[in-house]
N, C-alpha and C positions, 0 to 999 in steps of 0.2 A: 327606741330611747320613750320609756314609761312619761307619761305626760305629769307632766309638775302640776299635782292638784292644788300645793300648800301655793300655788300663785293666785290661789283665790282668794278674796276679800272676805274678812273676818268681821261679820256686821254685830255691834252688840244689842242693838234693836229693832226691829222693825222700822222700817223709812217711811216716812210719812208726808204725804204732799197737801199744800193748803192753794190751790192756783183760784179759787174761788172762795169768794166771801161765804162763810158757814158751812164749806166744805171741808171735811176730810178724810181722805182715804190711808189707806194703809197700799204701803208700793210693794208688788211682791220684789224679796229678795235674792241674791245673786248665792247668798248662804245657804237659802232653801234647794236651790237649784245645784251647789255643791254635795247637800246630803243625797239627795236623791241621785245623782252621777256616780258619788263614790258609794253609792247599793245598786250599783249596776239599772236603774229604775229610769228607765231615758227616756222614756213615752214622758214620765211627769215632770221629770225636769226641763226637757223639750215644751212643757206648759209653760210652766213658770216664766219659762226663757220668752216664752211670744207673749205671755201678761207685762213683762220686764220692758221688752223691745215699744211693747203699744205706748205703752207710759212715757217714757225716755222719749219718743218720737211726739208726743204730742206734747210735751214741754222745750220740746224743740234742745236737749240737752246729748250735744255730742260726743261729748265725754262718756256717759254712762251707756249711751247706747252704742260705742263702740267696746265698752266692755265686754257688754252683751253680749255682741256677735262673737269675741273673742271664748265668754265662756263658751257659746253654742259650738263655737270650732272646736276648741278640747271634747267636747260630750261629743260629737259625732268622731273623731277620728278614735274615740275610745268605742265606739263601733262598727271601727273598719270603712266606714262613709265617708274614705279623704277627697272626692272631690267637691262633696258639698263641704267639708272642711275648708275645703281652699277657696271657696266663695266666699264663706263666711269671716275667714282670716284677714283675705284680700281689703272687704268691706269695710272691716276694724281700721285697718292699717293706714286704707286709699282716706279714711273718716277724718285721722288724727294729723294728715300730712301739710306741711304748713301752720300746723298749729302751736302751742306753747307747750303740751304736753307731751315733751318729749320721751319722760321716763316710758310714760303708757306707750308712747308709738316703737317703743325699742322693742318690749313686750311684745307687739301685736306684731310687729316682723317678723319675730323666732318662733312664731305661732305658722304665721305663713310658712315661713319659710321649713317649717317641719310637714307639713302637709302637701307642700312641692315635695321635700324627698320622697314622700312614703306614695309620690306618684309616680318614682323616678324624674321631676323633671328637674334634675342631679346641679347643673350649671343655675339655671334660677334661683334653687333654694342658694346656693353657694354666695348668689348677689344679694339677699337678703338678708341673711347673716353678715355677712360683710356691711353694709348698710346699718345692722341694730347693731354690730359692735363701733361703727364708728359714731351712733345716735348717743350712745349708753356711754362713750367718752368724751365726749362733747359737754352732755351733764353734770361730767361725775359718778355717774351712776353705774359701779363699783360692780355690784351685784347683776344687773342686769348683762352688763360686760362677759362676765363670767360664765353666767348661763348659756351667751349666744355660741361662747368659747366652746362649751363645755356639747353644747348641741351638735354643732359641729363636726366632732370627735362619735358622737352618739350617733347621728343621724348621715353621714357625709363618708366617714371613717375607711368603708369597705374603697372609697374613689380615692383616696390620699396613700400615699408612701408611707413608711415607719417616719421616715422624717418632720412630713408634716403635721402628722399624729402630737409627734413629742413637740414639736411648736405650738398647736392650741392647745396643751394641756400643758405646759407651762406657764402660757397667756394666761386659761382660765386661773391657774394657781394665782398667778400673781396678782390679778383681782379679787378672790376669794380667800388671801392670806387672813383677813379679819373679818369674815364673816363667820356666824350665829348660826345660819340656818344650813339644820339640821339635812335641808333635802337636798340643799346645793353641794354640800362636802360629802353626804354619802355619793353620789354621782360624782363629784370629783376623784372619789377613789374608787369607784367602778371604772374613770373612764383610766386612771393609774395603772391598774391592772390589764385595762385595756393593750394603754400603749407599751407597759412590759411586755406583758406576751407577741406584739406584734414585730417588738424588737430582737425577741428571742427567735421568734421563728424565720425570718430576716435571716437571722446570723444561721440559723440549718438550713435554711435553702442555699445559701453562699458557698457552702461548707458543701452540700450536697451537690454545687454546682462544680467547685474546685476539684472533689475527686470523683465526677462523670467529668471525663475531659473527652472533648468534642473527637472524632474518627473521621480521618482522614483514610479514607479504604482504597487502597492499592494493593497492584504487583506488579507494575513492572518498576524496572531497574533505575532507569530515571526519575520518576516521582519518586521514589525511595531517597536520589541525591536532591534531588528540590527539599525535601521536607528533612534531613540534615541542614542543608545552608540557612532554612528560614527557622534551626533551633540554634543556629550560630547566631545570627543576626539578632535572636531575642534576647541572648545576653546581654545585646548594647541598650542604650536607653534614646537612639536615635529615630529617625521619621523613617518607614516603610511603605513604600508603593506595591500597594498589588495587586497585577493588572490580567487580562483572562475574558475568555466570553461571559456570555449570560450562562450562570451554570453549572464553571467549571469549580466550583467551592471558594470563592476568595475571603469569604466572611469566615467558613470553617480552616483556613490559616491565619485570618485575625484573632480568629480565636485561640486556637494554637501559642500563637508568636504571647500572646498576652498570658497564657497559663504557663506557658517557659519561662518569661520573663521573670516571675516570682511576683511581680507588683503587688502591694498589699491590698491596692483597692480595686473596684468594679469595673468591668469592662461595660464600657457603655457607649452603641451603638446610633448614630444617626443619618439618616438618608438623606441625604441631599439634594437629589430628584423631588423627593415630595414634599418639601418647604417651598414655599412662597418666594417672592422676593426679599419681603417684610418680615414672614415669620419668620426667616432661617438667624434673623441676627439675637432673637431673644430665645429661640430653642436654644442656642448654642452658648450664648453669654449672660441671658437670666435676664429679669428684671429687677424692679423692684417695684411695688407697691404704689399707686397713683402713677406711675409715671407716663400714661399715657390712659385713654379712657376705657378701655378695657384690661388694664392690670390692679386685678380686685385683692391682689394678695401678691407677696414677694416671690420668685420664680426662681429655681437655682441654677438652670442651665446646665444642659453637659457636660460644657468642659468642667466647670466646676464641680458637678457630680462626677466625671471621673478621675478627680484629683486623687495622685498614689497612685492612679490605675492605668486604663489605656481608653483615647480615646478613637474611634473606626470611624471613619467620614467615607462612607460608600457614596459611591457615582459622584464622588468629586468632581468630575469635567461638567456635571452640569451647571455647577455656581455660575452666577454672575460676577461680570468684573467687578463690582463694587461689593460684593460677598467675596471676591477670591483675597480684596486687597482688605478685609479684616480680618481674614483665616489669616494670611501672611501675618499681621502683631502676632499672634495667638503664638503661630508656629518659630517666628523667628523669638522672642524674649518671654512667651510664656505668662504673659498678661491678658488676663482679661478684664475686661472693659462692661459692667454690668449696666443695662441701662435705666438712666435716670439715677447711678451710685455716681460720687464726687467724682471719685479716684480709683483708679485702674489694681488690681490686686493680682499678683503675680499666685499660678500655679502648678504646681508637678504631675506633670500625664505626661503618658508617651501617644502620642499623634501616630494610630496606621491610616493607610487614606487606599480608595479601590475605585477602580474603572474598569469598564470595557472597551472604555475607546483608546488612542493612541494621541495620547497627550503632546509625547515630544510632535508630531501634525501639528496639532493645533496650536502649540507654541508658535513654530511658523508663520499659519494662517493668522495669528493674531487672536484666538477669542481664547488661549490660557497664558495666562504671565509667565515669564520667563525663571522670574525671582521664585517664584509659586512654585513652580514645577523643578527646579534644583533642589528648593528645603523637601519637599515630600519626596523625592526621589535618589535621597541617603542611599538606601539600597532598596532594587527592585527586582520583585520575585515574580516572575512570568509564567501564570501556568496556563499549560497548554491545552488544548479544548482535547474531546477523550477518542475523537475521530486520530489525532496525535497519538494519543496510546490506547490502542485496540487491549493492551494486556489486563488495562484497569480496567474496561467494560464490562467482563465478565462476573469480575471480583463486586464491582458494583452492584451489580445486578444480583449477585447472591446475596449481599447485607439485603439490598431496598425487598426483595420476594420476600425473605422470612422476615425484617420489619414489619410488611403488613400484611404477613400473616397474623402476626402475634397483634398488631391492632382493630385487624377484621378479625378475629380467628378464624380465619378459612385456608383451606388448603388448596390452592392452585398447582398441580404439576407441570413444571417447565423441564423441559428434553435437554438432554447437552446440547441436543441439533438448534433449539432455540434458541438455549442463550450466545449458541456459537452466531446464531442469525444476528442475533441484536447487533454485534459489532459489523455487521453489514450495514446496520441502516446509519444515515447521516447526523440525525442527533441533532440539530442547531440549538436545540437548548439544551444541552448536553444533558449532565447528573439531573438536571432539574424536570428537562422533557423526559429522561427516563424512568424519573421518580413517576410521575403523573400517570404515563404510559402504563407503567408495572399494577396502579392502585387501581385505575379505572381498568384493566383486568381485571384481580381481585373480586372487585365489587358486581362486575358483571358477570363473570364466571359462574359455573356451577362448583359448587363442594367435589371435589377427584380430579377435575376436569381437566385433560393435558392439553397444554398450549405445546402447537406444530413448530416447527420451522417455515413450515409454508404459510401460516399463517403471521409469522411477525414478517417473513419477504412482499406479502401480499401488503399488511402497512405498510412497509417501509417505501411500495411503492404510491399509495394514498396518503402517505402523511402530510403532508400541505393542506391536504384536503379538512376540513371542520367538522366531516362526518367521519375521518380516517384518526388511526389509534386503538381501536376497539381489538383488541388481539382474540377479546374469548368470540368474537364473529366477523373479520376481517371483512368478508364481503356484505356487511350491513350498509344498507343506504347507499350500494354502488350503481352509477348510474353511467354506462360509457361513453356517453354525449357529455355529462357533464365531467366528466375527468378528464377528457381532452380537454374541453375549453379552459379548462382549470390551468391545466398544463402548459396549454397555447398562451395564457393571458400570465403564465409566471415567466414563460422564455419571454415573452415580450418586453414587461417591466425591467427584467434583468436587462434587456436588448439598448432601451431606453436608458435606460439607468447606465449603465457604462459607455454611450455614447452621447450625455450630458444632455437628452432628449431631442439630441438632430435626428430626423426619420429617416432623410436618407443613409445616415453612415449604421441606424437600428438595420435596416433593411437587407442592408450587404449582407451583415451578422449572421441575419435569418433566415438567409439565403432566397430573400423573396423582392418585388420591384417594391419603390418607393409607391405604387399607386395603389397596391394589393396591400401593404401594412397601413395606406390610409385609410385605406374600405373597410378594416378589420378596427381600428381604432374608429371609426365615425359608427360603427355597427355593432359587432358582439363586443368589445371590449372598449367599451364609452367611457366605463370609469379610469379607463389608463388616459384618457385626454389629454389631461393637465401635464401628465408624467412627457408631454412632448414639448420640445422649445423651437417654434414655429420660425423658418428662417425670415430677417428681413430685410423687403424685397429692396434693390440697391436701384439705383439710375443706370440706363444703357452708357458703356464707355464711348458707343458713337454719338450719343445726346449729347453727353457732357464735352466731347470733344470741339460737335459743331458750335454749342452754345455761342464763343465768340462771334463766331463770322454770322451769326445771323444778324448777333447786337449791332456787329459793324452797317451789314449791309443797312438795316431802319436805320442808320446813322445816315 
């Protein structure tokens, strides 16, 4: 944003002071500083501002001292000295806090916000501009409120969506509808062009997204039948539950269902596992400005943002019981109760949910609501793991190799044997793990290098290791004793998990004695000690049987 130089006060004649009898002195004016500033004579501008600051400090004139600091902040912003500008603007705003010069305070807060934005401290800048709007509205300063709204777009527009930019433009336009200030009106026109351009770009991006369909790479006949079923399900408006292990392509299927459904709205994804207990409600339903302490602006919420489109709830099994109840109301009635709103509103959306956990088992255990499960599971799409569809592995691998080669402009040859060897890897992370493995290989291998089946097989043996997965040099960092220790620890951990931590039963599974397994847990595998479930000592049956007799003898 260009610094608004028109905000400097015009002074018709030099100001004078007469604070001592018989003394008359000429005060340095902000008009003079402005002239030097406009001529880019910054050093002379600062000299005049220094004289003005000393004068107003000696007179204990807080208001004019704050205006001097604000002028200095604008000069510093023009010089690119953003940190110094932030300090000067902060001093100006702090000087007027709690005073009666609210219109001036609005201007100081706006200048402070500009300096914060230039320092990339966007959340703090947003808060200051929000306060500037509130202060200006309280005192009826429409010009100040309009300039603050314009600054929102000019300085923070890149962090806003198109809808938020439009909201602040309409707010600025309503405040400046009767303005005669040519600088403000010029800024308003530039912001209008920016908002229109942003909307056009959003439409272009949306069309590009619609044209570029997500691709679910496959070759297996079973996968083709699954996609045919998903396409038939997409023709309905009912909820769909997509299940499968991590990396099987649940979100890709969700995007395909949205595209096949021909719904005009957006595809909005919300990761339930990434949200805290209290954050879920505001992310899903949105909030009104001022509804709680940090609500400095209205928030649309994922449900309303997905209106006429599709809301995708990933990792839905991670929701707490409280948030499951809130989601149930949306699924059942399509109602959204925005935090701070007086009444709920209905939205037309399609809900897709995904999880890598067994929701039916969770309902039996009481950790997931039965009624919500049946609402979500109207249609169920179960994605098998890659190890269950080995025919797809080669097709996905070829696709990922081509994709990585284009992204990194690097050619690494994969022999047909190495592709076949990939089908033998366990790949617990499925396609996501395969993508990571292939991309790491592309980065570490030399151009023209050939990946052999032997290298793939070696990585398969070492895959769980933190240093494994480097096909360019499958033996890099290999220490036999460490690999054996890692494998031993993995088997012990699995055995303890299968036996609910009971050492005796785990030792039987592993073919070792209880004493030997305990020795390993107390020695080289101490990190697994937490997984064991120590048996509770019970009293001897003989001692329990003799207790009444002993009591009778004492009597």
